[in-house]
N, C-alpha and C positions, 0 to 999 in steps of 0.2 A: 255794590259798585265792584266790579272785578276786573282789574287789569292784568297785563302779563305779569308783572313782577309785583304789584301792590294790589291789595284785597282789602275790602272792608266786611268785617264778619260782625253782624248784629242779631239780636232777638228783640222785637218789638217789645216796647215798654208795656207791661201788663200781662205779656204771655208767659207760660211756664218755660223752665229750663228746658233746652231741646234735648230729645231723645234722638240720637242719630243710629243709623243703622249701616252696617258695612261690614268689609272683612275684619274678623278679629284674629289676633295671633294668639296662640296657645292652646291648650286643649279644651273646647267648649263644647263639646259633645258627649252624648252619653252613649250607652253600649249600641244603642240602635241608629246612631247617627244624628240623632236630634240635637238640638242645642239645648244644654243642660241650664235651666234657671239657676241664678245664684253662684254661677261659675265666676272665679276671680281670673281676670284675664288682663293682658296688656293691650290697651288700645290705641292706635295711632289716629289721631285726628288729622286729615290731609290737609285741612283749613290752616292749621297753626302748627303743624308738623311736631306737635307735642304727644309723646307717647305716657302713660300712665296706667295705673292698676284702678280697674271698675269692675262691677258686678252684672253679670247678664239678667235681662229679666226673660220672662216666657216666650217672648218672641225673638230672642237672640239680640236685643236692642241693648244700649247702655246709656245711662245717663252722663252726660259729658257736662258738667257744670259751668266748664269754661266761658259758654255762650249764654251769659247771664242777660234777662230783660233789662235794656236801659244801657248796658255797656256795650261800646264798640270797640272792636279790635281791628285796628290798622296794620296788616301783616305783610311784612317784607317778604317777598319768596323769588328771590334771584341766586340759585344756587351757583357756587358753592360757598359764598360769603356776603351774598346780598350787597355785592359791590354797586355803587350808586352812579350810574351811567346818565346821560342828558334825558333819556327815555323814562328812566326810573324816576327821577327828579319831577319831570311833568307829571306822572302817575301820582306821586306823593303830593304833590300840589293839589290835584284834583280830588285824591282822598281826603287831604285835609279839609278842603272845601266842602267835600261831601258829608263829613261827620260834623262840622260846623253848623250845616244848614238842617239837619234831620232832628226833627223834634222828638224822634224814638230813641235818641242817643243823649244821654246825660254824662256820661263819662267816658273816656277814651283810653285804650292801651295800645302803645306801640311795642311791636314783637318782631323779631326777627326768626324766631323758630328756636328749638330746643337746644342747638349747638353754638348758634352765633347771632348775635345782634346785626353787626354791620361792620365790615373790614373797612369802610370808607369809599373813596372815588373808585371808579372804574380807571386806574392809571393807565393801562394800555391804550385806553380811548382817549384819554387827556393828551397823550404822547403824539396823536396823530393830529391834532387841531392846530392851526396857525395861530397867530396872535389874535385876530378878530374872532374866529372861532372860539378860543379860549375865553375871551370877553364876554361872548354870548353865553358860553357855558357857565361862567361864573354868575351871571346875571339869572340864568336859570336854577343853579344851586340856591342862590339866597333867595329867590322867589319861594321855592319849595320850604326852606327851612324856617323863612318867616312865616308862612302860611301854617306850618306845624305849632309854632311858637303862639300864633295868633287864634287857635282854636279856643273859642270862648267857653270850653268846659274843663273840667279838671282832666289832667292828662298825665299819664304815669308811662315812663318807658321800663320795659321789662328786660332786663340787659342779661342776656347769657353769653359765655364765651368771651367774645371781643367786641369792643366799641372802639374804634380807631378812626382817627382823622376824621373825615366827615362823619363817620357813623357815631363819634363821641359828640360832634355838633348836633346830630340828629337827636341824642339822647339828652343833650342839655337844653333842647327846646322845650322837653316836657317840664312839667310841673314838679314832678317826683320821678325819682329813679331807683328801681328796686335791681340788684345786681346778685348774681351767684358769688358765692364766697370763694370761687376758683376764677373770677373773672378778671380781664385786664382791661384798661383802656389807656387812651394815649393821643396826642396831638402829633401823630407820625408821619405827618406830610413831606417833613423835610427829609426823611429816610428815602422817599421817593423823588427827591430834587423838586419838590413842589412847595408852595407857601399856603397856608391855610387859606381858604377862600369861603365866599358866600357869608361873609360877616363872623365867622367862626372864632377869630382872634377877639373880638369884642365881645362873643358870648362866653368865651372862656375866660377871659378877664374879669368879667362881672361875677363870675363863679367864684374863682379862685384868687383874685387880685391881679394886679399887672405884673408885679415882678416874679411871681410862680408862674403865670401864664406865659411869661418870656421863656423862662427855665424849661418848661415842658414843650414850648415850639421850638426852641433852639436846639434842644437835645433829642426830641422825638421818641424819648424813652417810653417804654412801658410802665404803666402804673398799676401795682398790685390792689387786690380788694381792699385791703386795711387802710392803706395810705389814700386811695380813692375816696373813701369813707371819710377820713380825716379832712380831706381838702374840699369835701362836699360836691365832689364830681358824683357820687353816688350817695343816696340818702338812706339806703337800708340794705344790709347784707343778709342772705338767706342760703339755705342748701341749694345747689345747682337744679336739681328737680323742682322745688318749690318757687321757683321765680315766677312764673306765670301766676300761680295761685297766690302768691303774695301781692303782686300788682292787681289782680282781680279783688282781693280783699280790700284793697286801697281804694279801688274804684267804686265798688258797689256801695260804699258809704254814701256816695253822693247821688244815688239814683233817686231818690225822693225828696232830695234838697230842692228848694224854690230855685228854678233857674235864674231867676233875676238876681238873687242873692250871690249866685257864683260867677 
């Protein structure tokens, strides 16, 4: 499934990890202009927007292990901050339904790219809505977040950069959260003159307790990585460049598990 701002990337279970071919950055040619096998290059995966070091093969391809059989990656791709508009929420709900129904997906990664997970709602759009439209938008938001939380498969959020407002709610809808050790999260809606919507307050309270949830929502403050870990807003901290790989390592453990047991 490929939407404007949300995509599902998956390799069928039982297949080999994909070898992808495309433009490689760095010096990958020899003196004749041919691709040099064994060259260490920086590779950009345009699907997940992750750049990492890889080794070229004799055809100039590279093994990109991020796309592992049985693991689906639900990618937010709405530059620059993956802001969640009504249309993005609809696509998110559809993607959650897709990964829920596909038998070739055993575990799911939520990913916003290398720089940022999600900065929350599209605030300029929200400010254009009248009351009736805002109520509809909140129902759309709730349906999308509930759809992610209801995915009947192990789900991990790979949190890079920021997870703010509804972006934090999206991360909390996952079963596990891996974050970069420079990430910042927060219930920041109040800073934009908004209240947490779509069931965000309940989801936050279930995670950190009612009193702490109120403090976070009333202040809108940014929470650093160590405090986020202590509050269980995230479950694991890794180097920023290793966030996706750590999420993948968590997810692949469940690929061969009996689906009924999960």
